[in-house]
N, C-alpha and C positions, 0 to 999 in steps of 0.2 A: 593411203594404204589401209587396207582391209584387217579389221581384228580378226583373230581366230572364231570358231564358231563358239566353240565352249564358252571364253572369257567374254565374247559379245553377249551371249543368252545370260550369261551371268550378270553384266553392267545393266542390260535391260531388266531384269527380272528386280534388282536391287531399286532401280530408278522406278519401276512400278510400286513395289511396295512402299518405299519413301512417300512417293505422292498420294498414295491413299490414306497413309496412316495418320498424314499431317492434315488430312480433313476431318472437319468435325462431323460431318454424315456418316461417316465410316464408325465412329467410335459412338455417337448417338443410336446408328442401328444396330449394333451388337448389342448396346447397353438394354434396347428395346426387346431383343432376342433373350438376353437372359433375363430379365425382368417378367416378359412373358412366361417363361419356363418355371419361374418362382410362384406365378400366379396361376398358372394352370395346376400345380401341386398344392398350393397353400389355401386360396380362395375358398375352393370347395369346402374345405374345413372349416374355414371361419364362417361360412353364410350356410352351411347345412345343418342349421338347428332343427332339432325334432320337433312335430307339433306337440301342442300342449293338449291334453285330452283329460276330463274330469270323471273322477269313478266313484261309485260308492260301493265298498266292500275291498278288503284285502286281498281277495283272490284274484278278483278280476283287476286290481291295479297290477298285481304281478305278471298278468299275462301281457297288460297292454305295455309295461316295462321293458319285458322281454322281447316286445314286437318292436322297442325302440322309440317309443314315445315318451314324452314327457308329462306323467301323470299328477294331478291334483286329487288327493283322497279329500272326499267331503262327507259331511255326516248323513245327508239326506239328498232327495230328488229335487227339494226345491232349492237348495242351496246350489246343486249342479245347474239347475235351469237358469239360475241369474248369473252364472259365470258365462252360461251359453250366450244368453241376450247381452252381456257386458261384452261379446267378444273376445273374452281373456281365453277363452279354450275354444278348440275347434268344433269339439262334440262332449257329450257326457254319455258314461254308459252306468245304467242303474239297474236296481233288481224289478223283476217283472215274474208275475205268476205264468209265463207261459212254460214252456217244455226246455226251451233254452235256459230260462232263469235270468236272462239281462236283456234290456231295451235300451237303444241308444237314441239320444236328444240332441238333436241340430237345431241351426238357426234356419236354414234357407233350402239347403240341398241335403240328400243322403251325403254322408261321408263315408266314400269308398274304400279308402285306407284301414279307416278303423272297422267297418265291415269285415275286410279282408282278415286284418288280425285277430278276429273274433270267430272265424271260422275255423273248426277243428280238420285237421288236416292229418292224413296218417304220416308216420315215418318214413323218411328216405334214404335208402342205401346206395351210395354212389360209387360205382365199379372204377370209373377213373375221373376222380376228382380232379375239378380243375384249378391250377395254381394261382390263378386271380380271377377276380370277378370280371363280367361284362364290361362294367364300368371303367375300370383299371384297364383292361385291354384295350378300350376304344380311346382313352388317353392316351397310351403309348402309341398306339397307331396314330393318332392326330398330332402328336409332337414330332415324330417321325417324319411325317409327311409334310409338316409346317417348314421344319428344319431345312429340308432338300428343297422346298418351294423357294424359300427365302435367300440360300446361299445358291440356288441356280439363277435366281433371277438377279441376284449381285454379279453374275458373271457380264451382265449388261455393260459394267465399266470396262470391261475391254473393250468391246465395241466402241464405246464413247471416247475412251481413249485413243484409238486407231483413228477415228473419224477426225478427232481435234488434230492430231499430226498432219492428217492430208490437207485438212482446210487451212492449217496455218502454215502449210509447206513445210513444216520441219523435218516431214519423211523424206523429202528430198536430199536433205543435209544427213540424214542418220543412214541412209542406204549406200551413201558414198565412201562410209567406212564400216558397216555392220550388213551382214549378209539379211537378205529379207526373212530368211526361214530361221535365222537366230532371234531377229525380232517377235516373230510368233513365238517360239520356244521360251524366250524371256519373260514375254508376256503372260503366257499359258502357266508357266514356274512361277511367277510372282505372285500371280493371283491365286493358284492352287496353295503356296506355301502358306498365305494367309486365311485361307481357308481351313486348311489342315490345323492352323493355330487356332482357330475360332472353335472348330467342333471338337478339339482334344480340350479347351477350357470348357464347353458345354458339357462333355464327358465326364469331367472331374466335377462341373457343379451341381449336375442330376442328382449324384447321391445326395448330397448337402440339402436340396431342394426336397428330395423324397420323405428325407427323415423330418425335415420342418414341418412338411405336410402331414405326417404323420402314416407314412405309408413305407415305412422302412422295410416290413416284409415282402414289397414289390419290389425291392433292390436286388433281392436274389436272382428273381427272373428277368428281372431287365439287363441286368450285368453283362450277360453272354450275349443278347440283343445288341447292345451297345458296340461290343467288341467285335461284331459282323460290320455295324453300322459305319463305323469310323474308315475302314478301308473301301467300302462300297460308295461311300459318299465322296471321297478323295477320287477314286476312278470316274465316278458319275459325274464329278465337277470338272475333271480335265477333257472328258466328253463333251460336255456342255461348252465349255470356255473356249475350245478349237473352233465350234459353230459360231460362237459370239465373236469370235475375233473375224470370221469370214463376214458375217453380217457387217460389221463396221467397215472392212475393206471395200466392199461393195458399193459403197456411197462416199461423196465428197463433201458433205454438210451435214451438221447436226440436224438440220430440219427434214431431211429424207432418211434419217436413221430408221423412223418408225416403218417405212415401206420395205425394209429388209428384214425387220425384227419379227414377224408375224410367225413365221416357222419355228424358229428357236424358242418364244413365249411358248407355242404350243407343246414343244417338246421338254419344256418345264413345267407347263401346268398338267399335261397328262399323266404323269407318275402321282400327282397329287389327287387329282379326280378319280383315275383310276382306283387307286388303293383304298380312297375315303369310301367311294360308292360299294366296292366288292369285296370290303374287308371281310364280308362273311360268305363269300362264295370262292370256296376252295379251288376249283377249278379256273375259274378267271385269274385269281390271284398267283394261282401256280403258272399259268402263261406268262402274267406280267412279271414274275420272278426270274424271266430268263431273256426278256425282251431290255437289250442294253439301257434304253433312255428310262426304264422303269424298274428294273432291277435294284437299282441303288436303295428304293424304298422297300418294294415288294418283299424280297428275300429277308431282309432284317425282320419286318414283321412276322414272316411265316416263322422264321427263326423264334422269335417271341412268344409267337402263339402254340409253337411246337409241332407245327405241322411239317416241317423240313428237318431232314437229316443233314448232318455236317457233312456227308459229301456232296448232297444238293446244293449246299452253300458254297462249297470250293468249286464246283462245277459253272454255277451261275457266275461266280466272280471271275472264273477263267475267261468265259464268254466275252463278260465286260471287259476284263484287260485285253482280250486280243479285239474287242469291236475297238477299243481307245486306240491303239496302234493304228488300225485301219482307217481311221477318222480323221485322225492327227495328220495323217499322212495326205490324205484327199484334201484337208483343209490348206495344208502347208502349199499346195499345187495352188489352189484356188487362191490363197491370200497373196502367194508371189505374184499370180497373173492379174490381181485387180489392185493390189498397193497404190502402184504409182499411175494408173488410169484415173482422169479427172472429167470433169465437165458432165456429171450425170451418174444415175445409177448405171452399173455394170451387170450385164446378164453373165450367169453361172458358165454359159457354153464360152461367151467370150473371155472371161478370166482362165477356163481351161486351156484354150487354145493359145491365149497370151503367154503361159507358162512355158510353151514349148521353145 
């Protein structure tokens, strides 16, 4: 007796969730992601210590302090040179009879950062000041791309689960009571539910990490982007999950899984490298924000940088949602046509024909 589609999909989803959360690898992997998030925001603050510079004269010391250096005021040049030779300071700024009024003393090579700080620059008026610094911008872009990469690759668990069921012949028992497409729906739903839970936890943890890392002002800018990233991440994962499931159904042994995973791995890696390499190219990033497999990262990044309007985000999300529907329908046909075939890798053409 066959179980109704909805009930069958729910049973498969529950089974996938229970099996995955009982594995140590799942919790270890998620803990690494959370710790990595804290490391990215906290460690720069801990290790970004200012360079130490010796200075003779209060006015020079004020200039260097304002430039972010740790300044040690000394009485004369001789004392300053001793600190430089002892490698206690990077350089020393001492009085000089030249027109500039100061001279820099270093040990082996000119200290570029000190020289830059001493150069007089005119005041600058910014007509459209940026909300975040380039370093903060790159940090958020890297976090978004890495999170998508890790969760996208996590979809490989669907392929491994499918191959295991085929290799152990359990699938033959399951399909006698559960529709094949319900199995696919349940696997995608179960893993998507876990992904949503993890992304929500990360979204809640991110403000805490930013505050601990002394970047609370960045929170106001990141929050809207997080609001976009969560739905984009969910749709993006479902898109990849359906392709992962097909990759698993095409082979009958774990040893052969690598031969069917190449395209899926490329679809996961493409958004990461695309956004990281072209984050400063508005044209390329704009195109990537409407490509289904990369929009999950590219569009939240554009929202974060302020280069995308709300309507663009909604349009991109609509394109991604429509693509999910189309790819899932295509995947369900291929999954149904290949799941029961054993004895080697099944070609996509044979899987499509078998589903008729």
